[in-house]
C-alpha positions as a printed Julia matrix, in Angstrom:
403×3 Matrix{Float64}:
 -10.65  -10.91   94.57
 -12.23   -7.79   96.0
 -10.57   -6.06   98.95
 -12.51   -6.58  102.16
 -12.31   -4.7   105.42
 -11.55   -6.68  108.55
 -13.65   -6.4   111.66
 -11.48   -7.01  114.69
 -14.18   -7.93  117.17
 -14.01  -11.17  119.03
 -17.28  -12.65  120.23
 -17.13  -13.36  123.93
 -19.23  -16.04  125.46
 -20.37  -16.25  129.05
 -20.75  -19.43  131.02
 -24.33  -20.39  131.59
 -25.61  -19.9   135.14
 -25.38  -23.14  137.15
 -28.63  -25.03  137.48
 -30.07  -25.72  140.94
 -29.42  -29.19  142.34
 -32.64  -30.99  143.18
 -32.72  -33.18  146.33
 -35.52  -35.48  147.57
 -38.0   -33.82  149.94
 -37.95  -34.92  153.56
 -41.06  -36.9   154.45
 -42.32  -36.33  158.04
 -44.67  -38.72  159.81
 -47.33  -36.64  161.58
 -49.45  -38.78  163.97
 -52.99  -37.84  164.75
 -53.5   -37.75  168.53
 -56.35  -36.4   170.59
 -56.59  -36.25  174.33
 -59.0   -38.96  175.73
 -62.07  -37.98  177.63
 -61.28  -37.77  181.38
 -62.72  -40.65  183.43
 -64.74  -40.05  186.58
 -62.47  -40.81  189.52
 -62.46  -39.99  193.17
 -60.27  -37.31  194.63
 -58.15  -40.02  196.29
 -57.13  -41.58  192.98
 -54.08  -39.64  191.64
 -53.21  -42.16  188.89
 -55.02  -40.42  186.03
 -52.36  -37.8   185.26
 -49.62  -40.47  185.12
 -51.69  -42.57  182.75
 -52.18  -39.6   180.47
 -48.45  -38.89  180.48
 -47.63  -42.54  179.82
 -50.07  -42.6   176.87
 -48.37  -39.56  175.41
 -44.88  -41.04  175.82
 -45.93  -44.32  174.24
 -47.47  -42.46  171.29
 -44.28  -40.46  170.67
 -42.18  -43.61  170.99
 -44.4   -45.34  168.44
 -44.0   -42.45  166.01
 -40.23  -42.38  166.45
 -40.01  -46.13  165.99
 -42.09  -45.9   162.81
 -39.77  -43.18  161.54
 -36.69  -45.24  162.3
 -38.15  -48.28  160.57
 -39.08  -46.15  157.54
 -35.59  -44.62  157.43
 -33.96  -48.04  157.71
 -36.11  -49.37  154.88
 -35.35  -46.28  152.76
 -31.59  -46.55  153.38
 -31.71  -50.27  152.74
 -33.52  -49.76  149.43
 -31.16  -46.95  148.48
 -28.1   -49.08  149.28
 -29.58  -51.95  147.31
 -30.24  -49.62  144.36
 -26.66  -48.33  144.45
 -25.34  -51.89  144.61
 -27.45  -52.91  141.62
 -26.31  -49.78  139.75
 -22.64  -50.52  140.46
 -23.09  -54.1   139.35
 -24.85  -53.03  136.13
 -22.06  -52.78  133.54
 -22.15  -50.95  130.22
 -22.89  -53.33  127.35
 -19.86  -54.8   125.63
 -18.99  -53.14  122.33
 -18.02  -54.84  119.11
 -14.32  -55.6   118.76
 -14.44  -56.14  115.0
 -16.5   -54.91  112.06
 -17.52  -58.53  111.43
 -19.61  -58.31  114.61
 -21.71  -55.42  113.29
 -25.1   -56.71  112.12
 -27.04  -55.63  109.05
 -29.75  -54.25  111.35
 -27.18  -52.09  113.19
 -25.77  -50.8   109.9
 -29.27  -49.88  108.72
 -29.95  -48.13  112.03
 -26.66  -46.2   111.89
 -27.35  -45.12  108.32
 -30.72  -43.76  109.38
 -29.32  -41.95  112.41
 -26.4   -40.53  110.41
 -28.64  -39.13  107.67
 -30.86  -37.48  110.27
 -27.86  -35.91  112.02
 -26.4   -34.63  108.74
 -29.69  -33.17  107.52
 -30.14  -31.27  110.79
 -26.51  -30.14  110.7
 -26.81  -28.83  107.16
 -29.97  -26.9   108.05
 -28.34  -25.31  111.11
 -25.25  -24.33  109.11
 -27.2   -22.91  106.16
 -30.56  -21.6   107.37
 -30.95  -19.17  104.47
 -30.01  -21.54  101.64
 -31.1   -24.96  102.9
 -34.24  -24.96  100.73
 -32.0   -24.7    97.66
 -29.69  -27.6    98.58
 -31.11  -30.98   97.55
 -29.46  -34.12   98.92
 -29.44  -36.55   95.97
 -27.49  -39.37   97.62
 -26.44  -40.21  101.17
 -24.48  -43.4   100.56
 -22.33  -45.46  102.92
 -18.98  -46.37  101.36
 -17.46  -48.26  104.28
 -16.58  -48.29  107.96
 -13.55  -47.86  110.21
 -13.02  -49.76  113.45
 -10.81  -47.68  115.76
  -9.29  -48.09  119.21
  -7.43  -45.97  121.74
  -5.06  -47.4   124.31
  -4.0   -46.66  127.85
  -1.28  -48.61  129.66
  -1.22  -51.09  126.82
  -4.92  -51.92  127.03
  -7.88  -50.84  124.92
  -9.36  -47.76  126.59
 -12.14  -47.01  124.11
 -13.32  -48.07  120.68
 -15.73  -46.83  118.06
 -17.08  -47.56  114.61
 -16.87  -44.71  112.13
 -19.35  -44.68  109.28
 -18.16  -42.9   106.12
 -20.63  -41.5   103.57
 -20.52  -40.26  100.01
 -22.89  -37.31   99.76
 -24.12  -35.92   96.45
 -26.19  -32.73   96.26
 -27.74  -30.4    93.73
 -26.81  -26.82   94.56
 -29.52  -24.4    93.41
 -28.15  -21.35   95.23
 -26.69  -19.85   92.06
 -28.13  -18.95   88.69
 -27.73  -22.55   87.44
 -27.99  -25.89   89.28
 -24.59  -27.38   90.17
 -23.9   -31.01   91.12
 -21.5   -31.39   94.06
 -19.97  -34.34   95.87
 -18.11  -34.73   99.17
 -17.55  -37.21  102.01
 -18.52  -37.11  105.68
 -17.95  -39.34  108.71
 -19.64  -39.96  112.05
 -18.75  -42.24  114.99
 -20.95  -44.74  116.85
 -20.63  -46.99  119.88
 -21.91  -50.34  118.65
 -23.04  -52.94  121.24
 -21.85  -56.51  120.7
 -25.29  -57.9   121.58
 -26.78  -56.56  118.33
 -28.83  -53.8   119.93
 -29.09  -50.3   118.49
 -25.88  -48.27  118.15
 -25.63  -45.26  120.46
 -24.01  -41.86  120.78
 -23.31  -40.71  117.23
 -20.45  -38.18  117.34
 -19.58  -35.77  114.54
 -15.93  -35.53  113.61
 -13.72  -32.45  113.55
 -13.5   -32.3   109.78
 -12.16  -29.44  107.63
 -14.48  -26.72  106.39
 -15.87  -27.16  102.9
 -17.28  -23.96  101.38
 -18.98  -23.2    98.1
 -20.25  -19.88   96.79
 -23.15  -19.41   99.19
 -23.05  -22.28  101.68
 -20.78  -24.75  103.39
 -20.39  -27.64  105.82
 -17.7   -29.64  107.63
 -16.71  -32.42  105.24
 -13.91  -33.64  102.97
 -13.54  -33.68   99.21
 -12.09  -37.2    99.35
 -12.79  -40.15  101.66
  -9.05  -40.74  102.02
  -8.83  -37.45  103.92
 -11.28  -38.74  106.53
  -9.05  -41.77  107.12
  -5.98  -39.55  107.47
  -7.75  -37.34  110.02
  -9.04  -40.37  111.96
  -5.46  -41.67  112.34
  -4.61  -38.55  114.31
  -7.09  -39.53  117.02
  -7.09  -43.33  117.19
  -5.52  -46.49  115.85
  -7.44  -47.78  112.84
  -7.71  -51.56  113.18
 -10.05  -52.21  110.25
 -10.95  -50.18  107.17
 -13.63  -51.25  104.7
 -13.81  -48.0   102.68
 -13.81  -49.15   99.07
 -13.99  -47.17   95.83
 -15.97  -50.06   94.37
 -18.77  -48.99   96.7
 -18.78  -45.41   95.38
 -21.62  -44.06   93.27
 -20.79  -42.49   89.89
 -20.64  -38.69   89.87
 -21.44  -36.59   86.83
 -21.19  -39.76   84.73
 -17.63  -40.45   85.88
 -16.55  -43.95   86.87
 -15.79  -43.95   90.63
 -12.56  -45.86   90.0
 -11.35  -42.79   88.11
 -11.95  -40.35   90.97
  -8.65  -38.58   91.67
  -7.67  -37.11   95.04
  -8.06  -33.34   95.15
  -4.86  -31.33   95.11
  -3.84  -28.22   97.0
  -4.31  -24.89   95.25
  -1.32  -23.49   93.38
  -2.65  -20.07   92.34
  -4.68  -17.28   93.86
  -7.5   -17.64   91.35
  -8.29  -21.02   92.91
  -8.91  -19.36   96.29
 -12.56  -18.26   96.23
 -14.09  -15.39   98.16
 -15.93  -17.98  100.27
 -12.63  -19.66  101.23
 -11.04  -16.32  102.06
 -14.03  -15.22  104.14
 -13.76  -18.5   106.03
 -10.19  -17.84  107.18
 -10.44  -14.11  107.85
 -12.02  -14.58  111.31
  -9.22  -17.03  112.16
  -6.57  -14.51  111.11
  -8.29  -11.75  113.05
  -8.03  -13.78  116.24
  -4.31  -13.07  115.99
  -4.82   -9.49  114.87
  -6.72   -8.66  118.06
  -3.8    -9.23  120.48
  -1.44   -7.79  117.85
  -3.4    -4.52  117.89
  -2.86   -4.25  121.66
   0.88   -4.92  121.64
   2.2    -1.75  120.03
   5.1    -0.1   121.9
   4.67    3.03  123.99
   3.72    6.12  122.0
   2.51    3.95  119.11
  -1.22    3.33  118.68
  -2.97    0.81  116.45
  -5.6     2.45  114.2
  -6.84   -0.01  111.53
  -6.31   -3.33  109.75
  -7.63   -4.01  106.23
  -7.27   -7.09  104.07
  -4.75   -6.2   101.39
  -3.84   -9.22   99.28
  -3.12  -12.89   98.87
  -0.13  -14.93   97.77
   0.19  -18.66   97.01
   3.46  -20.62   97.02
   3.15  -24.18   95.64
   5.33  -27.25   95.18
   5.56  -28.71   91.66
   3.26  -31.66   92.39
   0.9   -29.53   94.53
   1.41  -31.82   97.5
   2.45  -28.78   99.57
   1.6   -25.11   99.5
   1.74  -21.92  101.52
  -1.1   -19.42  101.35
  -0.16  -15.97  102.65
  -2.98  -13.66  103.77
  -1.82  -10.05  103.92
  -3.25   -7.13  105.91
  -2.45   -3.44  105.7
  -2.14   -2.09  109.25
  -2.32    1.6   110.09
  -0.89    3.03  113.33
   0.0     6.38  114.89
   3.66    6.92  115.75
   4.19    9.6   118.41
   7.84    8.81  119.04
   8.87   11.39  116.47
   8.9    15.14  116.97
   5.66   15.34  115.04
   3.11   12.47  115.27
   2.92   10.46  112.04
   0.36    8.05  110.63
   2.29    5.01  109.36
   1.59    1.71  107.63
   3.01   -1.79  107.97
   2.14   -4.99  106.07
   1.25   -7.87  108.38
   0.61  -11.42  107.21
  -0.13  -14.97  108.3
   0.84  -18.29  106.7
  -1.48  -21.23  106.07
   0.65  -24.32  105.41
  -1.02  -26.88  103.1
  -4.56  -26.01  104.16
  -6.25  -24.8   100.95
  -7.53  -27.42   98.47
  -9.01  -27.16   95.01
 -12.78  -27.33   95.29
 -13.28  -25.25   98.43
 -11.84  -27.32  101.27
  -9.97  -25.36  103.94
  -8.49  -26.61  107.2
  -7.78  -23.4   109.15
  -7.23  -24.97  112.56
  -3.42  -24.67  112.35
  -1.76  -21.52  111.1
   1.83  -20.37  111.37
   4.11  -17.48  110.59
   7.86  -16.98  110.32
   7.84  -14.73  113.39
   5.76  -13.75  116.38
   2.64  -12.37  114.71
   1.04  -11.34  117.98
   3.74   -8.86  118.99
   3.66   -5.58  117.09
   7.15   -4.65  118.35
   8.58   -7.29  116.02
   6.95   -5.53  113.1
   7.16   -1.76  113.58
  10.98   -1.83  113.72
  11.39   -4.32  110.85
  12.25   -2.74  107.46
  10.85   -5.81  105.69
   7.34   -4.63  106.45
   7.48   -2.02  103.7
   5.47   -2.99  100.64
   8.23   -3.65   98.11
  10.62   -5.38  100.5
   7.78   -7.53  101.81
   6.95   -8.82   98.33
  10.61   -9.68   97.8
  10.75  -11.38  101.18
   7.74  -13.56  100.44
   9.05  -14.53   97.02
  12.38  -15.5    98.53
  10.63  -17.96  100.83
  10.81  -20.45   97.98
  14.59  -20.21   97.77
  15.95  -23.72   98.26
  12.54  -25.23   97.38
  13.27  -26.67   93.97
  10.5   -26.06   91.49
   8.24  -24.11   93.87
   6.28  -21.39   92.14
   4.32  -18.41   93.4
   1.42  -16.28   92.24
   0.01  -13.15   93.76
  -2.7   -10.57   93.22
  -1.33   -7.86   95.46
  -2.75   -4.5    94.4
  -0.46   -1.6    93.84
   0.81   -0.06   97.06
  -1.07    3.21   96.57
  -4.3     1.59   95.36
């Protein structure tokens, strides 16, 4: 695997400016009034001015009354609208997969395929024309619930799909298969399902493209259990389509990698930005008179259990820093690493959301004074991690220290 430089730049996002709040315009009633022609009266008749004043007062009173009536009607209608809105309840959702109709399943399949096609295009704008979806096939559903105070708080139906593609991004076409899930709120009255929601699935990467999906449908079920209680599960291997001529009943779950040659450049490039999120604060935590200078990817190590049900992938970086605590400033090197526990699978699946280390990786003070950060002692340290783990093996492709 070629050595790659690390760019320690975090993208910062700014909150969008708040949008103006629109309010209804105030409607003013503007009466049309013109002064009446003066009547011919004698000098001894002083009533005309009072009549004119009374006419004006009555006109204003009429306008005010009209405004009050209009306001009362408006408030009354508004109150009635709010009452109707409060009384209008959200449609009841299905409480069992038996309640889901064939029409709703057909509608969800259509919506799901549209969402996935758009998602794939957004994720792979440069290669989408070379990725042909051969099959988008439903293999079952999950009915899930969440609870609060002992009562059902929310529920959803998760549709699970077997997706087969022809990958033409390389020199030769390659057939690929994976599984993907999406949630729906399904009304009990048989109307169209609403609010499809993509799941937080692991990253699946191939040589030149990728998506969020799983290599096996069983993984989707395992992930769903972390969010909700699964009450019904109709995922069935008998519903699977054959792949590359293989009987679906013979599909085996994918195992975790057990050697570095199973970790592709695409998988490594996927996790580097995650690792560098920890490198950024690390670079700012050097003690006084010590200055961070650089961090370059240096090597990879894989520790695996005998049955490949567990593994540890160690990503190693070579960090350069300036030490001015000595009489003469020196440029020094330490070897910094992060662990990925059981996150790398054969076939390109990586779940980088949780990473760990055997010490505080964000604090450089725990590293610059530790003799285990020298190259040779670090290799011994990492190999000794498997002590007490019967049958665990390791492989590494660390280059020579001076390479």
